[in-house]
C-alpha positions in Angstrom: -15.8 49.1 -44.9 -19.0 47.5 -46.5 -20.5 44.1 -46.9 -21.4 43.0 -50.4 -25.0 44.8 -51.1 -28.1 42.7 -49.7 -31.3 43.3 -49.4 -34.1 42.5 -46.3 -36.9 39.9 -47.2 -39.0 37.9 -45.2 -39.0 34.2 -45.5 -42.3 33.1 -44.7 -43.3 29.5 -43.0 -40.2 29.6 -40.3 -40.5 29.5 -36.9 -39.6 32.7 -34.9 -37.6 30.7 -32.5 -35.2 28.4 -34.2 -34.3 25.8 -31.4 -36.0 24.7 -28.5 -34.7 24.7 -25.1 -35.1 20.9 -24.7 -32.2 20.9 -27.7 -34.5 19.5 -30.3 -33.2 22.0 -32.9 -35.8 23.5 -35.4 -32.6 24.3 -37.3 -34.0 27.5 -38.7 -31.7 29.5 -40.7 -28.2 28.0 -39.3 -27.9 31.2 -37.3 -25.0 29.7 -35.8 -21.7 31.5 -36.6 -20.3 34.9 -36.7 -18.0 36.7 -38.9 -15.1 35.2 -37.5 -14.8 32.0 -39.2 -12.6 29.2 -38.4 -8.9 31.2 -38.2 -7.8 28.1 -35.9 -6.7 30.1 -33.2 -9.6 30.1 -30.9 -8.2 30.3 -27.6 -4.7 31.6 -26.2 -3.2 28.3 -24.6 -4.1 26.0 -27.7 -2.3 28.1 -30.0 0.9 26.7 -28.2 -0.2 23.0 -29.0 -0.9 22.5 -32.8 -0.9 18.9 -32.7 -3.8 19.2 -30.4 -5.3 22.5 -31.9 -8.7 21.4 -33.4 -9.3 23.5 -36.8 -12.8 22.3 -38.0 -15.1 19.5 -37.0 -17.6 18.2 -39.8 -20.7 16.1 -39.6 -23.2 14.9 -42.2 -25.4 12.1 -43.7 -24.4 9.9 -46.6 -25.4 6.8 -48.2 -24.0 3.8 -50.1 -24.4 0.1 -50.6 -27.9 0.3 -49.5 -26.8 1.6 -45.9 -27.0 5.0 -44.3 -23.7 6.6 -42.3 -23.2 9.6 -40.3 -19.9 10.8 -41.5 -17.8 12.6 -38.7 -14.5 14.2 -39.2 -11.9 16.1 -37.1 -9.0 18.4 -38.4 -6.2 19.4 -36.3 -2.8 21.1 -36.7 -3.3 24.3 -38.5 -1.5 26.1 -41.2 0.5 23.1 -42.2 2.9 24.6 -44.7 3.1 22.0 -47.5 6.5 20.1 -47.8 8.2 21.6 -44.9 11.2 19.6 -43.6 13.3 17.8 -42.0 10.8 17.5 -39.3 7.2 16.6 -41.2 3.8 17.4 -39.1 2.1 14.3 -38.0 -0.4 13.2 -35.2 0.8 13.3 -31.9 1.2 10.2 -30.1 0.7 11.8 -26.8 -2.6 13.4 -27.8 -5.8 11.6 -27.8 -8.0 12.6 -30.3 -11.9 12.0 -29.9 -15.1 12.3 -31.6 -18.5 12.5 -29.7 -21.8 11.5 -30.8 -25.0 12.2 -28.5 -28.3 10.8 -29.0 -31.6 10.9 -27.4 -31.6 13.1 -24.4 -27.9 13.5 -24.5 -28.4 16.0 -27.5 -30.0 18.5 -24.9 -27.7 18.3 -22.1 -24.5 17.8 -24.1 -23.5 14.6 -22.6 -21.5 12.1 -25.2 -23.5 8.8 -25.6 -20.6 7.4 -28.0 -16.9 8.4 -28.0 -14.8 7.1 -30.9 -11.0 7.6 -30.0 -8.0 7.6 -32.2 -4.8 6.9 -30.5 -1.6 7.1 -32.8 1.8 5.3 -32.5 4.8 6.4 -34.4 8.1 4.6 -35.5 11.2 5.3 -37.2 12.4 2.6 -39.7 16.0 4.0 -39.8 17.3 6.6 -36.8 20.7 6.9 -38.3 19.9 9.3 -41.2 18.8 13.1 -41.4 15.9 11.9 -44.3 13.4 11.6 -41.2 10.1 11.0 -43.4 11.3 9.7 -47.0 14.2 7.6 -47.9 13.3 7.4 -51.4 10.2 7.8 -53.6 7.0 6.2 -51.8 5.3 4.0 -54.1 2.8 2.5 -51.7 2.0 3.6 -47.8 4.4 1.8 -45.6 7.0 0.6 -48.1 10.7 0.6 -47.4 10.9 4.1 -48.7 8.5 5.7 -45.9 10.9 5.9 -42.8 8.4 7.5 -40.4 5.3 5.3 -40.2 2.3 6.2 -38.1 -0.7 3.6 -37.4 -3.5 4.2 -35.2 -6.3 2.6 -33.4 -9.8 3.4 -33.2 -11.8 2.6 -30.1 -15.6 2.9 -29.6 -16.7 3.7 -26.1 -20.2 3.3 -24.9 -20.5 6.3 -22.2 -24.0 4.9 -20.9 -22.6 1.3 -20.5 -18.9 2.0 -19.8 -18.1 -0.3 -22.4 -14.9 0.1 -25.0 -14.6 -1.9 -28.0 -11.7 -1.6 -30.5 -13.2 -1.2 -33.7 -9.7 -1.7 -35.8 -6.4 -0.4 -36.9 -5.3 1.7 -39.6 -2.3 3.2 -41.1 -1.4 7.1 -41.9 -0.3 7.8 -45.6 2.9 9.9 -46.1 2.5 13.7 -46.3 2.6 15.2 -49.9 6.0 16.2 -50.0 6.5 16.3 -53.8 9.3 14.4 -55.5 9.1 11.7 -52.7 5.2 11.4 -52.9 4.2 11.7 -56.6 1.0 9.8 -56.5 -0.7 12.6 -54.9 -0.3 14.9 -57.7 -1.3 15.6 -61.2 -0.4 13.1 -63.7 1.4 11.1 -60.8 4.4 13.9 -61.2 5.8 15.4 -58.0 6.4 19.0 -59.9 2.9 19.4 -60.3 -0.1 20.7 -57.9 -2.2 18.2 -56.1 -4.7 16.2 -57.7 -8.4 17.7 -57.7 -11.5 16.2 -56.2 -13.1 12.7 -57.5 -16.5 11.4 -57.8 -15.4 7.7 -58.1 -13.5 6.0 -55.3 -11.4 4.3 -58.1 -10.0 7.7 -58.9 -8.6 8.7 -55.6 -4.9 9.1 -55.6 -3.3 5.5 -54.6 -2.0 6.8 -51.0 -5.6 8.0 -50.1 -7.2 4.9 -51.7 -4.7 2.4 -49.8 -5.3 3.6 -46.5 -9.2 3.6 -46.3 -9.8 1.2 -43.6 -12.6 -0.9 -43.1 -13.2 -1.7 -39.2 -15.4 -3.7 -37.3 -19.5 -3.4 -37.6 -19.4 -1.8 -40.6 -17.3 1.3 -39.6 -14.5 2.8 -42.1 -11.7 5.3 -41.2 -9.3 7.2 -42.5 -6.4 9.4 -40.9 -3.8 11.7 -42.6 -2.7 14.9 -44.1 -5.3 16.8 -46.3 -5.9 19.9 -47.6 -7.7 22.8 -45.3 -11.2 22.5 -46.4 -12.2 26.1 -44.5 -12.0 29.0 -46.5 -12.4 32.6 -45.8 -10.8 36.1 -45.7 -9.7 35.6 -41.8 -7.1 38.4 -42.3 -9.7 41.1 -43.5 -12.0 40.0 -40.7 -9.6 40.4 -38.0 -8.4 43.6 -39.4 -11.4 45.7 -37.7 -13.8 44.0 -40.1 -12.5 46.1 -43.2 -13.6 43.3 -45.8 -12.3 43.6 -49.6 -13.5 42.4 -53.0 -12.6 40.1 -54.0 -11.5 38.5 -50.8 -8.6 36.2 -50.1 -8.8 32.9 -48.6 -6.4 33.0 -45.8 -6.2 29.2 -45.8 -5.4 28.7 -49.3 -2.4 26.5 -50.0 -2.3 25.1 -46.5 -3.0 21.4 -45.1 -4.1 20.4 -42.0 -4.2 16.6 -40.3 -7.2 15.0 -40.8 -9.4 12.0 -39.0 -12.5 10.6 -40.8 -14.9 8.3 -39.5 -17.9 6.5 -41.2 -20.6 5.3 -38.5 -23.4 3.2 -39.8 -26.6 5.1 -38.0 -27.9 1.5 -37.1 -25.0 1.7 -34.7 -26.3 4.5 -32.6 -30.0 4.1 -32.9 -31.2 4.3 -36.4 -32.2 7.3 -38.7 -35.3 8.7 -37.0 -33.6 11.0 -34.7 -31.7 14.1 -34.5 -28.2 13.7 -33.1 -25.1 15.8 -32.1 -21.5 15.7 -32.6 -18.2 17.6 -31.2 -14.7 16.6 -31.2 -12.3 16.9 -28.0 -8.3 16.7 -27.8 -6.5 15.6 -24.5 -3.0 15.6 -24.0 -0.9 13.1 -22.0 0.4 14.8 -18.6 2.8 12.3 -16.8 3.3 12.9 -13.1 5.5 15.7 -12.2 6.3 14.0 -9.0 9.1 11.5 -9.4 9.3 8.2 -7.6 8.6 4.6 -8.1 4.9 4.7 -6.8 4.3 7.7 -9.5 6.1 5.8 -12.4 3.8 2.5 -11.2 0.5 4.5 -11.0 1.3 6.1 -14.6 1.8 2.8 -16.2 -1.0 1.2 -14.5 -3.5 4.2 -14.8 -2.5 5.9 -17.7 -5.9 7.1 -18.8 -6.3 9.4 -15.8 -3.3 11.2 -16.9 -4.9 12.7 -20.0 -6.1 16.4 -19.8 -8.5 17.8 -22.3 -6.9 21.0 -23.8 -9.1 21.4 -27.0 -12.8 21.4 -27.9 -15.0 21.9 -30.9 -18.7 21.4 -32.4 -20.1 24.4 -34.4 -18.0 26.8 -36.2 -16.9 28.9 -34.2 -18.4 29.4 -31.0 -15.5 29.8 -28.9 -13.5 32.1 -31.6 -16.4 34.6 -32.3 -18.6 34.5 -29.1 -16.9 33.5 -26.0 -15.0 36.3 -24.3 -11.1 36.0 -23.7 -11.4 35.2 -20.1 -13.5 32.3 -20.7 -12.0 31.0 -24.1 -9.2 28.5 -22.2 -11.9 27.3 -20.0 -14.1 26.6 -22.9 -11.6 24.1 -24.3 -10.9 22.6 -21.1 -14.6 21.7 -20.2 -17.7 19.7 -22.2 -20.6 20.8 -23.8 -22.6 19.5 -20.7 -21.4 23.0 -18.9 -22.5 25.3 -21.9 -25.9 26.0 -20.5 -24.5 27.4 -17.3 -21.6 28.9 -18.4 -21.3 30.0 -22.0 -25.1 30.5 -22.9 -24.6 34.4 -22.1 -22.3 34.8 -25.0 -25.0 33.4 -27.4 -27.4 35.5 -26.1 -25.8 38.9 -26.0 -23.0 38.5 -28.7 -20.4 41.0 -28.9 -20.0 40.3 -32.5 -23.3 41.7 -33.3 -22.5 45.1 -31.8 -19.1 45.1 -33.4 -20.7 44.5 -37.0 -23.3 47.2 -36.3 -20.5 49.6 -35.2 -17.9 49.0 -37.7 -19.6 48.0 -40.8 -22.8 49.6 -40.6 -21.7 53.0 -39.0 -23.6 52.4 -35.9 -27.1 51.7 -37.7 -26.7 48.1 -38.3 -29.4 45.4 -38.4 -28.0 42.9 -36.4 -29.9 42.4 -33.1 -27.4 42.6 -30.2 -29.4 41.0 -27.1 -32.0 38.3 -26.3 -30.7 36.5 -29.2 -32.5 32.8 -28.2 -32.0 31.8 -32.0 -28.4 31.6 -31.5 -28.4 30.1 -28.2 -30.8 27.5 -29.4 -28.3 26.3 -31.9 -24.8 26.7 -29.9 -26.0 25.6 -26.5 -24.8 22.9 -26.1 -22.3 23.2 -28.7 -23.0 20.3 -30.6 -23.4 20.3 -34.5 -26.7 18.8 -34.6 -27.6 16.4 -37.6 -31.2 15.4 -38.7 -30.6 11.6 -39.9 -34.1 11.0 -41.1 -33.5 13.3 -44.3 -31.9 12.3 -47.9 -28.2 12.3 -47.8 -26.8 15.5 -47.8 -25.7 17.1 -51.0 -22.1 17.0 -51.4 -19.7 19.9 -53.0 -17.0 18.8 -55.3 -16.0 22.0 -57.0 -13.9 20.3 -59.9 -14.4 19.2 -63.4 -14.2 15.6 -62.3 -16.4 16.1 -59.6 -19.0 18.5 -60.0 -21.3 19.9 -57.2 -24.4 17.7 -56.5 -27.5 18.9 -58.1 -29.4 21.4 -55.6 -26.3 22.0 -53.4 -25.4 25.6 -52.4 -22.3 26.6 -50.5 -25.0 29.0 -48.7 -27.2 26.2 -47.6 -30.9 27.4 -47.0 -29.8 30.8 -48.1 -29.2 29.4 -51.6 -32.1 27.1 -51.6 -30.6 23.7 -50.6 -33.0 22.3 -48.2 -34.0 18.7 -46.8 -37.2 17.3 -45.5 -37.2 15.8 -42.2 -39.2 13.0 -41.0 -38.8 13.7 -37.3 -39.2 17.7 -37.2 -41.7 19.9 -38.3 -39.3 21.9 -39.8 -39.9 25.6 -41.4 -43.1 25.1 -42.7 -44.6 22.3 -40.8 -44.1 19.8 -43.4 -40.5 19.0 -42.2 -38.3 21.8 -44.5 -34.7 22.2 -43.1 -31.2 23.2 -44.4 -29.2 20.9 -46.4 -26.3 22.0 -44.9 -25.0 23.8 -42.0 -26.3 23.9 -39.0 -28.1 20.7 -40.0 -24.9 19.0 -39.8 -21.7 20.8 -41.8 -20.4 19.4 -45.2 -17.1 20.1 -46.7 -17.8 23.2 -48.8 -20.2 24.8 -46.5 -19.4 28.7 -46.8 -19.9 29.1 -42.7 -18.5 32.7 -43.0 -21.3 33.6 -45.4 -24.0 31.7 -43.5 -23.2 32.8 -40.3 -22.9 36.5 -41.3 -26.0 36.3 -43.0 -27.8 34.8 -40.0 -26.2 37.4 -37.4 -27.3 40.2 -39.1 -31.0 39.3 -39.7 -33.7 39.0 -37.4 -34.4 35.2 -36.5 -36.7 35.6 -33.8 -39.7 36.9 -35.6 -42.4 35.2 -37.8 -41.7 35.1 -40.4 -37.9 36.2 -39.7 -36.4 39.1 -41.6 -33.4 37.9 -43.5 -30.7 40.5 -44.4 -28.3 39.1 -47.1 -26.8 37.1 -48.2 -23.7 39.0 -46.9 -20.2 37.4 -46.4 -16.4 37.8 -47.2 -16.4 37.7 -50.8 -14.7 34.4 -50.7 -16.9 31.8 -52.3 -15.0 28.8 -52.6 -12.0 26.3 -51.4 -8.8 26.4 -53.5 -9.3 22.7 -54.4 -11.9 20.5 -55.2 -13.1 18.2 -52.6 -13.9 14.3 -53.1 -17.3 13.3 -53.4 -16.3 10.2 -51.8 -14.8 8.8 -48.7 -12.8 10.3 -47.1 -14.3 13.5 -48.9 -11.7 15.8 -47.8 -9.7 17.3 -50.5 -6.0 15.9 -51.5 -3.3 17.7 -49.3 -1.2 20.0 -51.4 2.1 19.6 -53.0 5.3 20.7 -51.0 6.8 21.7 -54.4 3.7 23.3 -56.2 1.2 25.3 -54.1 0.1 28.8 -53.7 -0.7 31.0 -50.9 -3.3 34.0 -51.4 
């Protein structure tokens, strides 16, 4: 059981402690995630509720049309088998999906400053048929051939002012079935695999392009089925860390349902700041007691009957750090509780001990206690994004959408760095990571970044870097889009492969 070969180096100029207790994160070497990357099964109870099960959260800075945006995305519903029927995967009308943004002092406390809520509504054109989703070939989203039609509303809540504003409404495109949805696929042919990523919005498939929604105040949204953008050999990781070469991508060929929101940075206080992003899901629980009073209260006060069942910030604090006895509790609480309840798991990560014991024969390099570097990143569990830098370099991974110059799936471990205007950075001149944990881009190899950080000693100056190391899965099975909504095209139900 061996990781790929690696060597120990010292990277000068990086502070010994990567994140201060105030929450002003130095970003350090990422240090966040352990070897257990996103298997999408982070806690016992949430595995019973796929539509509310958060798989991944993404957040990064982009720029177009002379404006700067924080792009945030939440994916749910793990391991969607493409083309399954007769019932299709979809967003749940009884789940409230929320992306939270923290600014100012709220980053350190874990409190949300702004909440962006997605509420879905589902209807069927014809209920007197077994053809739940498709009555024929869909030529455009919402046409007469699309039997199952989902729409959604995006609401912005200013948590300090207690004010809610409806930003707008959008439509969910159909899932990629194959013959019924040919425009998702190569050559607009339902028998062929899904189209690869593109670098120009004009080249997006027709279903995706038609359902990108311009909202109020410069926001944009998308919600629909997408390829699962995470990649990693999760089967091997959970099989006693017995890694293999080459690794096998456990999420290969699976889809998820993804919401993407483009947030103008001027709406959240401008770009001279570090913000935090996390997401939650809450399920509607009607009153268990019957009677007229309860029915009336439910009708009038519906909001109070939503119960939080899922939460995610960085990949994957709950999965790889939090003990079984606290995993469901983590999903039911907010980041403002992390310092009190969950910090101990970052300071003394069991996974560091397991790596040392199982992979390195008891003589591993991973520090097992006093991991103040990990606690600085994970507590509170928000993805922190420096908005003062140049836009994030993006992954493409296809012929028509190559990776941006300077992009590395390994982030700082691959030399992908940015310059901050609000942080001293590693070198005192603003040098910070270009990818996770400075945000998280589609394409960031969170397994390799996390493993390398975990087995390195990031508390000394300069830190000892052991790596890079990882799981031998180095890319996604389909190219990402380099334009909104960034997530890759959903796989075709008739033409896809699993590992």
